TORVEX-166448 format. One record per residue: residue in one letter; x, y, z of N, C-alpha, C in turn. Coordinates in steps of 0.2 Angstrom, whole numbers, plus 5000, padded with zeros to 4 digits. Layout:
residues N
aXYZXYZXYZ/...
//
This chain:
residues 80
g502050005049502649985044502650035038/t503150005036503650045029503450015023/i503350035020503350005011503750055010/r504350005006505150035001505150004993/l505150064992505350064982505950054982/w506050004979506950014975507050004970/d507650044968507950044963508349984963/v508349934958508849864960509249894956/a509149894951510049924948510649954952/a510350014956510650054960510850004967/g510649964967510249934976510449974980/r509650014980509850044985508750064985/s508650094990507750114992507850204987/t507250214984507350264983506750304986/r506250244990505450294994505450244998/a505050265004504750245009504350275010/l503550225011502950265012502750235019/l502450255022502050235031501550225030/s501350215034500550175033500250225038/i499750245042499450285047499450245055/q499350175052499050145058499850095060/q500550135059501150105061501150015062/r500649985058500749905061501149865052/p501349805056501649765050501149795043/v501549805037501249785032501049735029/n500549705028500349635025500649615018/a500249645014500349655007500449725004/v500549714998500749774993500649754986/c500549794981500349784975500649844971/i501049844967501149904961500649894955/g500249934955500049954948500549914940/r499949914936500349904929499749924925/g500049934919499549964911499250004913/g499750074913499450144915499150164924/c499250104930499350124931500150114937/e500450134933501250114937501450144943/h500850204946501350284950500650254955/f500350214955499950194961500450114964/v500250134970500450074976499950074981/l499849984983499449994988499649954993/g499549954998499949925004499349895009/a499449845012498849835017499249845024/a498849865029499149845037498449845042/g498549785044497849745047497349735042/r496849785045496049785040496149835036/e496549875036496749925030496949925026/v496749985021497149965014497250055011/f498050075012498250115009498450145002/a498250164999498650194991498850244992/y499350254990499850304986500150314978/d500150364977500350404971501050434972/v501450384968502150404969502450444966/r501850484962502150534957502250614964/a501850584968501750644973501950634980/p502150664983502350644991501950644995/g502050595000501550575004500850545004/m500450495006499850455005499350515002/v498850494997498350524995497950494994/l497550434998497050384998497150355005/r496650335012496750295015495750265016/q495950215015495250195015495150105019/p494550095022494450035028494649975019/a494949925025494849865020494249835017/v493849835023493149825020492549885023/p492349925019492149985021491449995024/s491149935019490449905020490049875026/i490849845029490549785034491049815038/g490849825048491049845052491449785057/r491249725055491449665058491949615058/a492349635050492849615048493349605054/r493649545053493949515060494649505056/e494649485051495349445047495749525045/e496349495043496749555042496949525033/v496949605029497149605021497749535020/s497749525017498349475015498749485009/s498249495006498349484998498049564993/l498349564989498149654985498149634977/a497649664972497649664966497649724962/l497849754959497549824957497549814947/d496849824946497149824938496649874937/
//
């Protein structure tokens, strides 16, 4: 899957972030309040974190790292 960041005023995509899983992206969250440079994306049962100040993905963690029996996909994200 791909997450695209858009410059609305220019009407074009400024960045494309790819998930390792190559699955459809289920949820996206953009940081705020000092975390504006972080974008989270969920694909399947995994959450990927991107720092848009640097190229590429900087962090990849399972959506439920402590429970190996999770069967549901991640459907929403929040970043405080």
